[in-house]
N, C-alpha and C positions, 0 to 999 in steps of 0.2 A: 335766406338763399344764399348760396357762395358767390364770390367775387366772380369766378368764371361764368356762372350763370348770369350774373348781372350783365357782364361784357356780352355774353351771348346775346341777351334780350335786348340790349342796348344796340347791338350789330343789326337785329332783325328789323327793330323799329327804323332804325336810320335806312335799311334797305328798302321798307314799305315805303317811307316816304320818298327816297329817289324815285321809285316805281310810279309813285302818284304822280311826280313831278313830270315823268318821262309821257305819261296817258295825259296829263293836262297839256301838254305841248301841242297835241293834235297833229303829229307829224304822220308820215306814212305809217299804215298797220304793220308792215312787215319790219321796218325799222323801229318802231314800239314793242313790238315783239320781242326782237334780237337784244334790246337793251333790257327789256324786263327780265330775260331768261338769264342774261349775264348777272345781273345785280343778284338776282333771286339765288341762284346756285352757287354763286362766288361772291357774296355781299361785301368782304373787304376789296377785294380786287375789282370787282363791276363798279361800285359807287365811286372809288377813286379813279378807274376810266372814265365814267360817265362826267366827271366834275371837270376833268381835263378835255376829254374829246367829245361828249355827247351833248353838253349842253347848248341849245341853239341860240347863237348870236347873231342869226342872218337878218333880224329886223333892225341891228345898229346900224347908224348912218356912218360908214367908214369915209364917204368923201360928199361933199355938199351935192345939191342938185344945182346950184348956182353956179359953183365952179366947174362942174362937167358941163354943164351948158356953154360956160364960156370958152372952154376947152375944144367942145365941139363945134359950137355953130360960128364963133368969130373968127375961127381958123378955117373952116370947110365951109363956109357961106358960099363962095364962088364954085364950089362942088355939087350943089344942091341941085340948081338947074343945069343938068347935063343933057341938052336936047337931042344930042346925037346917040345916046345911049338906046339900045334897043333890047328891052327886057324879055327873056325866052317865056312865053305865056305859062308853060308848065311849072316854073320853076318863080314867075313874077310874085305868087302870095309869099313864099319863103323869102325872097328878097325885101319885099316890103315888110314882112314882119321882122326882119333885122334891122331895117332901117328905122321903123317905128320905135322899137322897143329900147334901143340901145344906141341909135344914130349911127349905126353901121353901114356908111355909104358904098354902093357900088362904083367900081371904077373899070376902066378898059386899061390893062396890063401887055406892055409890048413882050417882054421876054419873061420865060421862067425856066429856069433848071431844077430838073429833079436828082437830088444827090441822094445815093443809097448807100454810101459807107463814109466813115470819116476819112478815108484817103482822097475820097473826091470834096467833101465841106472842107476841112481844115485848111488845105492850101489856098484854096480860093478865098476863105475868109482872111488869112494873114495878106494876102495879096491886096484885098479891098482895103483894109485896115491901111495898110501902108500909103494907100492912094487917097487916104482921107484928107480933107483940106478943112473942113468946116467943123464937123462934130461926128461922133460915135457914139450911139447909143445901144447898150446891151442889157438885156433881162434873161438870166439864166435860173432854173430853178437848183442846178447844181454847178459851181464852178470850183472845180477840184484844185488842191495845192499839189499837183504832180508835175511831171516832165512837161506834158501839153499844157496845162494850166498855166505854167511859170512862162512857158512860150508865149502864150496869146497875152498875158498880163505885160510882158516885156514889149511886145508890139504896141501895146496900148499906151504904155507910160512913153514911148519914142514918141509917138504923135501928141501925147499931151506936151512933153517937151517942146514940141513945136508949135505950140499954141493952139492945138485942135481941141474943142469941148468934147471931152469923154465923161460919158455918165453911165454908170453900172448900177444895176439892181441885181442882187441875188436873194434865194429865198433864206431865210434863216433856219429853218429845218433842215432843208435838202443839203445846207452845207454846215450841216451841225458838227461834222468831223474836221472842218477847215479852221486851221486856228486864226486869230485876229490878226498875227503878224503879216499874214498873206494880204489882207485887204488893207491894211495899214500903210503897207509900202506902197500902194497904188495912191492911196489918199496922200501921202508925204510927197507923191510926185506930181499932185496937181489934179487928179482923177477925182470926181465925183463920186463915192461909191456909199450906197445905201442898203442896209437888208430890208428885206419885208417882212413886215410883223414880227420882230425880235421877242423870242418867247421866255423874257426874263419874268419872274414874279414881281409883282403881282397878278399881272396882266396874263400870264402864260395860259391859264384856264380859258379866257377868251378868244386866244388867238391860235393856239396851237394845231387846232383842227382845221384851220382854213389856211391852205398853203398856196404861193404864186408858183403853178407848175408850168408857166410859159416859158417858151423860148423864142425870143424875138430880137433879131439884131438891125439896127437902121444906121447906115454910113451916108452922110451928106444930103439925105433925103432922096438919094438917088439908087441905092442898093439896098435890097432887104433880105432879113432871112426869117423863116418861120418852119417849123417842124418838130421833130421829137428829141433831136440831140441836145445832150447837155455838153459842156467842155469837160472831158475826163478822158484820160490815156486809154479808158477800155475801149473806146470807139476805134482805136487805130491798132490796139494791141493784138488784136486777131484781124483775119482777112474775110471776116465774115463767111466763109465758106469751110466752116468746121475747124478753124486753127484754134487753139486752146486760149482762154483769156486769163490762165492763172488761176482760175476758181474752178476747174473742171468743166467749163462750158466752153461752146464754141464762141467766136468773134462777135460782137454785137452788129447785127444788123437792123439799121434805123434808115429814116427818110426824112430829108431837110430840103427845103424849097429856096432857091435863089432866084428873087425877083428883079428886075429893072422895069419902070414905067409907073404908070399911076397906083398900082397896087401898093406901092411903097409909102402911099400917103396914108392909107388905112392902118399899117403897121406903124408907122409914126404916130398916129392917134392914140394906138394902144399902148405905146410906150408911153406917151407924155401924160396919160391918164394914170399909169402905174406910178410914174415918177411924181406926180403931185400927190398920188397916195402916200408915197414914202418919204418925201422929203417938202411938202407943201409949198412947193415952189410951181406957181403957172407960169409955165412955158406955151405960148400962145401967138409967139412971131412967126408971122408967114415964112420966114425964112427956113423954117423946117420943112416947107412943102413943095412939091414941084406941080407945075403946071397940067391939068388931066391931060392924057391923050385923046386922040381921035379914033383910034385904031386898036385892036388887041384882043386879048381874052378878057369875058367880063368876070370880074373877080370881086370878093367882099371878106375883108377880114370880120371874123365873129369873136366875141369875147364872152365869156360868162362867167359867174362868180356867185359865191353864196350872198353877196350884197343885192344882186338883181332881182326882180320880181319874178322872173321866169327864168328855167335853164335853158338859155338860148341855143346852146349847142346840142343840146338833146333834142330840142324842138326841131332843130334843121335835121337832125338826122331821121326823126320820126317822119318828118315831111319827105325825106327822099326816100324812105321805105315804102310808104304809102304810095308815092308816084311812081316808082319801080315797076316797069310792065314786063322787062325781058329779064335783066340780072341785076344784083348788086352784091359787091364783094366787101369785105371788109377784113382788114389785118390791125391787130390789137394785141400789145402783150399780156393782158390781164381779162379775162371775159367773165364778168359779174354784171350783167345786164339788170337796168331796172327792169320791173314789170311791165310797163310802158313800150319800153323798146323791144324786149324779148318778144312779148304778143304779137307785136307788129310784124317783127322778123319771121315768126312762126308763122303767120296769117298771109305774109308774101310766100313762104315757100308751097304753103297748101293751095295758095291761087296760081302755081304753076311758075312762079319766078325764080330764076336760079340764082338761090340764096348761098353765098359761101362765106366762111369765117376760117382765118387762118391765124392762127396762136402758136406761141413758140413749144416745142415738146418737152422741154425743161425750163421752169421758170427761176426767175432770181429770187422769189419769194415764195419760200415752201408752202406757207399756210394759205397763200392765195391760190396757189396752183390746187391745193386740195380742195379749195372751196368752189374752183371752176369745173372740177372734172364732172359732177353731176347736172351743171349746165351745161357742159359741151354733150354729154349724153343725151341728156333731153332734147337738144338742139339737133344731133344728129337722127334721132328718133323721131323728130317732126320734119325731117326732110330736108334740114338744111346741112350743105355738104361742108364738112368740118375737116382741116388739116391741120397737122402739126410740123410747123417748120423744123427743119433737122440740120440748117446750114450754119447753126448759131444760135445765138439767143436773139429771137426776133424783137424787138423794141419799138417797130413801127406801128403808126397810127394814121391809117388811111381808110376811106371809103369812095368807092367808084359805081356809078350805074347807069347802065343804058348808054354807054358812049355818050353822053349829055351832062353829067353833073358829077363833081368829085370833090373831095375835103381831104387835107392833110393839116396836122398840126401837134398839139400836146394831148389832145383827149383820148383817153383810154374808153373801152366800153366797160365802166365799171361805175358803181354809185358814188364813189370818191370824186371821179372826174366830173360827173354830171350834175353834182349836188353840193360838194364841199371845196373843191379846188379853182383857183382863178386859172382858166385855161384860155387858150387862143388857138383857132383854126383858121385857115384859109378855103374858102368855098370857091370854086371855079365852075363858071357856066359856059363851058366851052367843049366843043367836042373832039378837037385835037388834045386838049390835056386830057381829057377822060379815057381817051384812046392810050394814051402814054402810061397813065395810071395803071389801066387796065393790063398794059402787056407787062409792067414790071409786078403786078400782082401773079400774072401766070408765070412768069420767069421764075419768081420765088416758089411756086407751086412744084416747079420741077426739082425742088430740094425738100418736098413737104410729104410727109407720109399721110394718107387717108385715116381718120380716126376709125372709120368702120373695118379698115383691114386688121385691128389690133384689137383681137377677142378679150386679151385681159383687162383692157381699158373700157370696152362696151359691155363685157360681162364680167365683171370683178365680182369675188367671193362674197360674203353676205357681210362680213367683217370690214372690208374697204367700203363697201357700199354704205354701210352705217356710218363709218367714218367720215365718208364724203357728204353725207347728207347732214350729218351733224356739223361739221364745218361750214357747209352752205348756210345754215341758220344766223350766221355771223356775218354773211356776205354784205349786208346794209351798213356794216360797220367799219368795213375793211376799206 
């Protein structure tokens, strides 16, 4: 046998071994089949991709149960018995689910501002940073070294020089294009800066697939932010109404929440757990928290990640879909839903619930856009009203239902957010907040095009349908 023949035989044996490993992992059948197809038809690429991004490390214990208990119970004990809380009967099971699985406690929050552009978010953030007196905690998936990123870092440095505790967590993959000098400058000025799961060899293969996609900021335990915006110039370079962002797309339209009140406590807990994750420093002093309020909107910060026993945020979505009686609306930049979420959405639509999904007309990730097109067609054919936002790139992640419950955060409607990423969402069980979210969705619909009105998207030629279906096979891996 020739050398080439031996190499071919060896590659097939390695591919077969990798496929056996995938099957023995007992993951979801769709994901198993996707990896098996990639490895079989593209053995060299497939095996390498599986080693780096496919091997399941979910069973690894990245944070000890004892440390999590200390962070949760020692600092949150006084909040467990909140006798004044009235839990809405329809959502009490979901609230209890979050509380039992990850100790995500509900709080009454005094004030929430919904920010729908960088022009609203960043000036407020700079003002709150300047007003900080005790501590600033910032967790970002992307912290760009651009004009805006440097402006924010300068503001953080100014507060650190005045003795304010400043801690920054950034995702090592999300910031892979950001030079180390950007973060070293902050460290030299007294800011504690830590990357989330650095992807250096040899640990690269066990960390690259699990990223911290959260966007959480807490200032003095008094003000908190959560949502979908990263710190990057693209959020202000366009105006969100079609202005070009320099890459052929309109400005970025995203949603960020600014909170004052008891809800900030749950954001603080989420950050401090992430901080222990990256720094192994247990910050459990009660100075980081504020006393719970006696009135306001009922809120709950829910985090999920690959180390959790169950995908809590996906469970929250499923509960909201199944509980919907009148309507449920979704905004997401990427629509690659898991089978359970997609089935629930289609079932709700078939039951007469007004189910709507809004996505950007053009994506920033072309392969993800191709993979999502067959999902969107199937959704429209099932009675879900699909609209394509045409006022820029829609990066917002929100859900609202029945003028009763809503959520906003970092979670996309896709496999990666539900299963692989560390995500954070704020759930609101409050009519006023839900109405405000619905009004934002309806305002965005004025700049959206119904998918059903685009025959070339609803009824593409056979070559396009085949390509969309082939890329859909890889949806569980994206």
